[in-house]
C-alpha positions, 0 to 999 in steps of 0.5 A: 823845619831844619836849618842847613849846616851853613845857616846853623854855623853862621847863627851859632858863630854869634854866640861866645863864652869866655870865663872872664865874661859873665862867668863863662855863660854863653852870650851874644858876641860883642855884648854882655847879654847872656843867651838865657836872658834873651830866652827868658824874655821871649818865654815871658811873652816879650815879642821879638820887637820888644826884645830888640827895644830892650837891647838895641845892640841886638839884631834879629839874627842874634835872637835867632842864634839864641833860640838855636843855641837853646834848642841845641843845648836842650838836645844834649843836656838833661835839665831836672824838672819839678815832678808833679 
């Protein structure tokens, strides 16, 4: 399913990065919660509800934004993976 440009823009506007905060890592705006922390929590099989309990300052849209950011980042950046 493809998101419309307006929805993508609205979601990605929830992501921020500044060199003085979390060493410039992308984070959810207004928090010190890095995008990678949300993605790793979801990858470790935490449910969205559990993530929201872990970080009550987040919203479902923040989690959606983190997922979209991760998807977009992997579309442009090559990540070295362990070869089997």
